C-alpha positions, -999 to 999 in steps of 0.1 A, spaced: -549 -190 -567 -541 -212 -536 -504 -202 -540 -513 -166 -542 -535 -167 -511 -508 -185 -491 -482 -160 -503 -504 -130 -492 -511 -146 -458 -474 -152 -452 -464 -117 -463 -491 -102 -441 -478 -121 -411 -443 -109 -418 -455 -74 -424 -470 -72 -389 -437 -82 -374 -418 -57 -396 -442 -28 -387 -440 -33 -350 -403 -39 -350 -399 -6 -369 -420 11 -343 -400 -4 -315 -367 8 -329 -381 43 -335 -396 43 -300 -362 34 -284 -343 59 -305 -366 88 -296 -365 80 -259 -328 74 -257 -317 106 -276 -307 136 -255 -334 161 -246 -365 163 -224 -399 170 -241 -412 185 -208 -384 211 -208 -391 218 -244 -428 221 -236 -422 247 -209 -401 266 -233 -371 270 -210 -392 289 -184 -384 285 -147 -406 257 -136 -403 240 -103 -392 204 -100 -426 195 -87 -443 209 -117 -419 192 -141 -426 159 -123 -463 165 -125 -462 170 -162 -440 140 -166 -466 119 -148 -494 134 -168 -478 122 -201 -467 89 -186 -430 97 -191 -421 87 -156 -429 50 -164 -402 25 -175 -397 23 -213 -413 -11 -217 -445 1 -199 -446 32 -221 -441 11 -252 -468 -15 -244 -492 12 -233 -487 30 -266 -491 -3 -285 -523 -11 -267 -537 23 -275 -527 18 -312 -547 -14 -313 -577 5 -300 -573 31 -327 -559 58 -304 -528 74 -317 -523 95 -286 -521 132 -279 -493 155 -291 -472 167 -262 -463 200 -278 -495 209 -296 -519 192 -271 -541 179 -298 -551 144 -309 -524 129 -331 -549 115 -356 -565 149 -361 -531 165 -366 -521 140 -392 -554 142 -410 -551 179 -411 -517 178 -427 -522 147 -449 -540 164 -479 -510 187 -486 -485 158 -484 -507 136 -507 -511 164 -532 -473 170 -532 -462 133 -535 -489 124 -560 -480 153 -583 -443 145 -579 -449 109 -588 -470 119 -619 -442 143 -630 -415 116 -626 -436 92 -647 -444 116 -675 -408 127 -678 -387 97 -666 -403 69 -685 -402 85 -720 -366 97 -713 -355 61 -704 -373 45 -733 -359 69 -759 -324 65 -745 -327 28 -747 -339 26 -783 -313 52 -793 -285 35 -774 -250 51 -777 -263 80 -798 -262 117 -789 -298 114 -776 -288 85 -753 -258 103 -739 -276 136 -734 -306 120 -719 -286 99 -694 -264 129 -686 -295 149 -678 -309 120 -657 -277 117 -638 -277 155 -632 -312 154 -617 -305 123 -597 -273 137 -582 -290 170 -572 -297 173 -534 -333 181 -531 -328 208 -505 -303 226 -527 -325 222 -558 -354 237 -538 -333 267 -527 -322 273 -563 -358 272 -575 -368 296 -548 -340 319 -557 -347 319 -595 -385 317 -597 -394 332 -564 -370 360 -555 -356 370 -590 -385 364 -614 -413 366 -587 -434 341 -606 -442 317 -578 -446 318 -540 -416 304 -521 -431 297 -486 -463 286 -471 -495 273 -487 -520 295 -504 -533 271 -530 -522 247 -558 -497 273 -571 -478 270 -538 -470 233 -548 -454 241 -582 -418 246 -568 -421 218 -542 -434 193 -568 -405 202 -592 -380 198 -563 -393 164 -552 -403 151 -587 -372 160 -607 -349 139 -584 -371 109 -591 -371 116 -628 -334 109 -629 -337 75 -612 -367 64 -631 -351 73 -664 -320 53 -657 -340 23 -644 -363 24 -674 -333 25 -698 -317 -5 -681 -348 -26 -681 -356 -17 -717 -321 -26 -729 -322 -60 -711 -356 -69 -727 -344 -58 -762 -317 -85 -760 -342 -112 -752 -348 -140 -777 -385 -132 -782 -375 -97 -794 -352 -112 -820 -380 -136 -830 -404 -107 -834 -379 -89 -857 -373 -121 -876 -410 -123 -884 -408 -89 -901 -426 -68 -875 -419 -31 -878 -393 -18 -853 -419 5 -837 -441 -24 -827 -411 -45 -816 -399 -18 -793 -430 -2 -780 -454 -32 -779 -433 -62 -771 -402 -48 -754 -418 -20 -734 -447 -42 -722 -422 -65 -705 -398 -39 -694 -425 -20 -675 -431 -48 -650 -401 -39 -628 -410 -3 -631 -444 -10 -617 -428 -25 -586 -405 4 -582 -433 29 -585 -453 12 -557 -423 10 -535 -415 46 -542 -448 60 -529 -439 57 -491 -404 69 -498 -418 100 -515 -436 108 -482 -402 104 -465 -386 127 -490 -414 152 -485 -400 159 -450 -371 179 -465 -391 196 -492 -420 206 -470 -395 220 -444 -376 240 -471 -408 255 -485 -427 258 -452 -456 236 -463 -481 226 -436 -478 189 -445 -471 157 -427 -434 158 -435 -430 192 -419 -450 180 -389 -426 150 -385 -395 172 -387 -408 196 -360 -420 168 -339 -385 152 -340 -369 184 -329 -394 188 -301 -392 151 -291 -430 149 -295 -430 111 -291 -467 103 -300 -466 123 -333 -432 108 -344 -443 73 -336 -476 76 -353 -462 90 -386 -434 64 -387 -460 37 -381 -481 51 -410 -450 51 -433 -441 16 -423 -477 4 -430 -477 21 -464 -443 6 -473 -454 -29 -465 -488 -25 -482 -474 -11 -514 -446 -37 -514 -472 -65 -513 -494 -48 -539 -464 -44 -562 -456 -81 -559 -491 -91 -566 -493 -68 -597 -460 -82 -609 -475 -117 -608 -506 -105 -627 -485 -87 -654 -460 -116 -657 -477 -150 -659 -443 -167 -655 -441 -157 -619 -455 -183 -595 -460 -180 -557 -458 -216 -547 
């Protein structure tokens, strides 16, 4: 347990450095890219230079970059995410208002990828080099190679415009998430199936599997009790690491389908150079990435007693 505690403390210390380094890079990129948020705020209207300078001072954009960064950092430590330049609302309130849609989308997509990807990978592994294996991996490769924005447009065209079964834009309830979930989840199905197959095949070649067969155990128990139990360990880590990246992938999906989620908010904020919103969302994604990475490592140690943290 001492080793585990020391490992967690060291990882948390490194996590703090990684999170703030990420925020610094995003801060610099946003401020150094062309475009003026004040001009975008005024909508191209004819505004006097004095008014522009007044607005720039109001938002603190007239200060040197290092002062702006440390001011933002100080506010973050106080729990203040700032105010949106374009929407003139508290950033925390904006994110909380969009977060439920994004969580519903990413959680449903993750469940879909698990329900389809894991069985597909396991069946392909136990039926290696058969038609089932070739067909399953071809299907997984097809979904994995599919650009999510193109898949979303095709689903909109088929099920929205031609068949008129499902809504294609906006959010009117859970039914509005069906096509976005398919778009985001099916891409993950391909990757998860191929990863599951690879891990399963590696475990099936281990000595303890051959020993279990030599004892006369039925093949079903060898494959699904002994092999699958060990192969699932790496999948657990991948699933935890995949949660923050699903939020990142939701940026494209939410934009294509016009969902009022956090990804769509991030996209529009980048276009409008709304610094406080972009920085807050990237900070949240960085924190989630570090947290789930650490949680995945801890669960790996729990599932596999051979792993030690000394």
